[in-house]
C-alpha positions in Angstrom: -45.0 37.2 57.8 -42.7 37.5 60.7 -44.4 37.5 64.1 -43.1 39.6 66.7 -42.6 37.0 69.2 -40.5 35.2 67.0 -38.7 38.4 65.9 -38.0 38.5 69.9 -36.7 35.4 70.0 -34.5 35.4 66.9 -33.0 38.1 68.4 -32.0 37.0 71.9 -30.8 33.7 70.7 -28.5 36.3 68.1 -27.3 37.9 71.2 -26.8 35.0 73.2 -24.4 33.9 70.2 -22.7 37.9 70.1 -21.9 37.1 73.5 -20.9 33.5 73.7 -18.8 33.5 70.2 -17.2 36.6 71.3 -15.5 35.2 74.3 -14.8 31.8 72.2 -12.9 34.3 69.3 -10.9 35.5 72.1 -9.4 32.3 73.2 -7.9 32.3 69.4 -5.4 35.3 70.5 -4.8 33.4 74.1 -3.7 30.8 71.7 -1.6 33.2 70.2 0.6 34.3 72.8 0.5 31.1 74.4 2.0 30.3 71.2 0.1 27.2 71.1 0.3 24.3 68.1 -3.0 25.9 66.1 -3.8 22.3 64.8 -3.5 20.9 68.4 -6.6 23.6 69.9 -8.4 23.1 66.6 -8.6 19.3 67.7 -9.7 19.6 70.8 -11.7 22.5 70.1 -13.6 20.5 67.3 -14.0 16.8 69.0 -15.6 18.9 71.7 -18.1 20.3 69.5 -18.8 17.1 67.5 -19.1 14.9 70.9 -21.2 17.0 72.4 -23.4 17.5 69.3 -23.4 13.4 69.1 -24.8 13.1 72.5 -27.2 15.8 72.3 -28.6 14.6 69.1 -28.8 10.8 70.4 -30.1 12.3 73.8 -33.1 13.9 71.3 -33.4 10.9 69.1 -34.7 13.7 66.6 -34.9 11.6 62.7 -33.0 12.8 60.1 -34.6 13.2 56.7 -32.5 14.4 53.5 -29.4 12.6 54.5 -27.8 13.9 51.3 -28.1 17.4 51.7 -27.3 17.1 55.3 -24.0 15.3 54.3 -23.2 18.2 51.3 -24.1 21.1 53.4 -22.4 20.1 56.8 -19.1 19.0 54.7 -19.5 22.7 53.3 -19.8 24.4 56.8 -16.9 22.1 58.1 -14.8 23.1 55.5 -15.1 26.6 55.7 -15.4 27.4 59.0 -11.8 24.8 59.4 -10.4 26.9 57.0 -11.7 30.7 58.9 -10.6 28.6 62.1 -7.0 28.0 61.5 -6.3 31.0 59.3 -7.7 33.3 62.2 -5.7 32.1 64.7 -2.6 32.1 62.1 -3.2 35.9 61.3 -3.0 36.8 64.9 0.2 35.5 65.0 1.6 38.2 62.2 -0.9 41.1 62.7 -2.9 42.2 66.2 -5.7 41.8 67.4 -7.0 45.6 66.3 -6.9 45.0 62.4 -7.6 40.9 62.4 -10.9 40.8 64.3 -12.7 43.5 62.4 -11.4 42.8 59.1 -12.4 39.4 59.7 -15.8 40.2 61.2 -16.4 42.2 57.7 -17.4 38.6 56.2 -21.4 40.4 57.4 -20.7 42.3 54.3 -20.0 39.3 51.7 -23.0 37.9 53.7 -25.3 40.7 53.3 -25.0 40.9 49.5 -25.4 36.8 49.5 -28.9 37.1 51.3 -30.1 40.7 48.6 -28.8 38.0 45.3 -29.5 34.8 46.3 -32.1 34.8 49.0 -34.5 37.7 48.1 -33.8 39.8 51.1 -33.9 43.7 50.5 -31.2 46.0 51.1 -31.8 48.7 52.9 -30.6 52.2 52.1 -28.8 52.2 55.7 -27.7 49.4 55.0 -25.9 49.8 51.7 -24.5 52.6 53.9 -23.0 50.2 55.7 -21.8 48.1 53.3 -20.2 50.8 51.5 -18.5 51.8 55.2 -16.8 48.2 55.3 -15.3 48.4 52.4 -14.1 51.4 53.5 -13.1 50.0 56.6 -10.9 47.4 55.6 -9.0 49.8 53.3 -8.2 51.6 56.0 -6.9 48.9 58.1 -5.3 46.9 55.5 -3.5 49.8 54.3 -2.4 51.0 57.3 -1.1 48.0 58.3 1.1 47.3 54.8 2.8 50.7 55.9 3.4 49.5 59.3 7.2 49.9 59.6 7.7 47.6 63.1 6.5 44.3 60.9 8.6 42.6 59.1 7.6 42.4 55.3 7.2 38.7 54.7 5.3 38.1 58.0 2.6 41.4 57.1 1.7 39.8 53.8 1.3 36.1 55.5 -0.8 37.9 58.1 -3.0 39.5 55.3 -3.0 36.4 53.2 -4.4 34.3 56.3 -7.1 37.5 57.4 -8.3 36.8 53.9 -8.9 33.3 53.6 -10.3 34.3 57.0 -13.0 36.8 55.7 -13.9 34.4 52.8 -14.3 31.1 54.9 -16.1 32.8 57.3 -19.1 34.0 55.0 -19.5 30.8 53.5 -19.6 29.0 56.6 -22.6 31.5 57.5 -24.3 31.0 54.5 -24.0 27.7 54.7 -25.4 27.4 57.9 -28.7 29.7 57.3 -29.3 26.5 54.4 -28.5 24.0 57.4 -31.2 25.7 60.0 -34.1 25.5 57.6 -33.6 21.8 56.4 -31.6 20.0 58.8 -31.7 19.1 62.9 -28.9 21.2 64.6 -27.4 18.8 66.5 -27.1 16.3 63.5 -25.7 19.5 61.1 -23.6 20.6 64.1 -22.2 16.6 64.6 -21.1 16.5 61.0 -19.6 20.2 60.3 -17.3 19.7 63.0 -16.6 16.2 62.3 -15.6 17.1 59.4 -12.9 19.4 61.0 -12.3 17.2 63.7 -10.7 14.8 60.7 -8.9 17.8 58.6 -7.4 19.1 62.6 -5.5 15.3 62.4 -3.5 15.9 59.2 -0.8 17.8 60.0 -0.5 15.3 62.9 -0.6 12.4 60.1 2.0 14.2 58.0 4.4 14.7 60.7 3.9 11.4 62.7 6.7 11.0 65.1 7.5 14.9 65.5 7.2 17.0 68.4 4.9 19.8 68.7 5.8 23.4 69.2 4.0 24.8 72.3 2.8 23.7 75.6 0.7 20.2 75.0 -1.9 21.2 78.5 -2.6 24.7 77.6 -3.4 23.9 73.6 -5.6 20.9 74.5 -7.2 22.6 77.6 -7.7 26.0 75.7 -9.2 23.9 72.7 -11.7 22.3 75.1 -13.1 25.9 76.5 -13.4 27.3 72.9 -15.2 24.3 72.0 -17.6 25.0 75.2 -18.2 27.9 74.3 -18.8 27.3 70.5 -21.2 24.6 71.0 -23.0 27.0 72.9 -22.5 30.0 70.9 -23.6 28.0 67.6 -26.6 26.5 68.4 -27.9 30.0 69.5 -26.6 31.5 65.8 -29.0 28.1 64.4 -31.6 28.9 66.2 -31.4 32.6 65.6 -31.7 31.6 61.8 -34.7 29.4 61.9 -36.6 32.6 62.2 -34.4 35.8 61.2 -33.4 36.8 58.0 -29.8 35.2 56.9 -28.6 39.3 56.7 -29.8 40.3 60.0 -28.6 37.6 62.2 -25.2 37.5 60.5 -25.0 41.2 61.4 -25.8 41.0 64.7 -23.3 38.1 65.9 -20.7 40.1 64.0 -20.4 42.2 66.3 -18.7 39.7 69.1 -15.0 41.1 67.3 -15.5 43.9 69.7 -15.4 41.7 72.9 -12.7 39.9 71.3 -10.8 43.0 70.7 -11.8 44.1 74.3 -10.6 41.6 75.7 -7.4 41.3 74.5 -6.3 45.0 75.6 -7.5 44.3 79.0 -5.8 40.8 79.7 -2.6 41.2 77.0 -2.0 45.0 77.3 -2.5 45.3 73.3 -2.2 48.8 71.9 -4.5 50.5 69.9 -3.2 53.1 67.6 -5.4 56.0 66.3 -6.3 54.5 63.1 -7.0 51.0 64.1 -9.3 52.7 67.0 -10.9 54.7 64.0 -11.4 51.3 62.1 -13.1 49.4 65.2 -15.4 52.3 65.5 -16.0 52.2 62.0 -16.5 48.4 61.8 -19.0 48.6 64.7 -21.1 51.1 62.2 -21.2 49.5 59.4 -22.5 46.2 61.2 -25.3 48.6 63.1 -26.0 50.2 59.7 -26.4 46.3 58.2 -29.5 45.8 60.9 -31.6 48.0 59.1 
């Protein structure tokens, strides 16, 4: 049975993860506005987290047990998180932040369902209401965006495809993190996971060797560095929260970080929020809150 102390410990780490990851996700919007090359920014982001994770792992000197499990869960997490990261930044080039962030963060719905079906976590009546509300939000926001006459049909369709990839990949990354938190050293796991992401971010460069990348080089790399710093701290807090708390609760709390990302997008980029999108954000917030109980 979880003690009151461990529950508070888990909740504190989850709130820190919410804050740090919310700022990091806002940088996705900055990357889209600055027209940075996605893969260059992602490479700087991934290699920053990988390097920090390796340094902290070596400094701690913790022995690694179950190397096969570590490699498997790290590779799965790295692939999933890389896909979610690049798909989110790509979706933001075609869809507004008020649509992308709420729908992408509803991967908490998939995470909760997985926790109930496969981890034995119980779904309360409020959580069931949150699941139903979350489905309604997805339908509301995607239907509204599909009917938006301002955007070209091709760009809308492409943005929705990227958004779907981000949704499912983000859920897979969260689930694999839960398994890693329970059976591996966090820094070893982070080093392997983000190492996979670093290698994947190099692939487009190898295919286009000698070509000039679009977007400003210095901004792309600097933005990737800041993404890495905030993500390293936030993801570590997320893993620590998962050590003590249930997957459904921790994922739901950290899922609130999209609200911060949207607020910063409105504040710094004056992005317009229509009544439908505002309603979608509010309903998403309500869905995630219901999933806490």
